[in-house]
N, C-alpha and C positions, 0 to 999 in steps of 0.2 A: 504494500500500500504506500502510495506517495505521501510525503508530509504535506500538511495543509498549512498554508501561510495565512495568519490572522492579522488583519490590519489593526495597528495600534497607534496611538499618538506618541510623538517623540518623548514626552514627559514620562509616559508609562514605560517605554523602552528603557529610559535612563534608570528608572526605579528598579525594574527587573534586573538590569545588569548590576546595580549596586547590591541587590539581594542574592547575587551568585546564581543567576538563572542558568548560566552555562553549565554549572555543576549539577543542576537539577533537571536539565533537559533530558527528556526521554524516560524520566522516572515518575512513578505515581506518588508524588509527595506534594504537599502544599508549599508554595513559595511565600505567600503572604501569611504571616503569623503562624508558622509551623508549630511553635511551642504552645499555642493556645489549646487549652483543655476544654473550652466551651464548644458546643456543637456549631457546625457551619450555619445551621438555621438560625441559631441565636445571634451569630455574627451578622448574618444578612438582615435580621430584624433591627439590630443595633445600628447598622449602616443606614437603613431606611429611616429610622427615627432621626439620626444625625442629619441626613439629607433634608428631611422635612424642617428641622429646626433652622438650618442655614438658609434654606430656600425662603423661609418666612422673613429673613433679614433683608432680602432684596427689595428695593423700592418697587412698588406696584407689581408684585408677583402675579402670574396667572393662576387662577384658582384651579385646584384639582390636579396639579402636576405632582407626581410622586417619583420616588426612586425606581419603582417598578416601571413607570413610563420611560425613564432613562434607559433601563436595562432592555426593555422591549424595543426601543428605538435602535439600540446598538445591535440587538439580535436581528432585527429586520434588515439593517444595513449589511450585516454579515451574510444573511441569506441572499440578498441581492447580488453579492459578489461571489459567494461560494455555492449557491444553490442548495441542493439537498445535503451537501457536505457540511453545512453550517451546524447541523445537529451534532457533529463530532467535536465541535470546539468546546 
């Protein structure tokens, strides 16, 4: 199976490189917060609440925008580029 290239922004690439992505490449381990003992669902919920908090700080925010919307937008973007292979990301 050919490797799938996932488009990321330069800032995320820089972060992943600082977190030793090269050492983790091809392994089934978490790069972000690998030492965390909390479940990934709890981490997702925490990030969602943090997103909502900071989003409310923006002048005149659009109502109803959530972290889930941001994730879905990115997933839709990946699907437009990768097609069915987006589910592998």
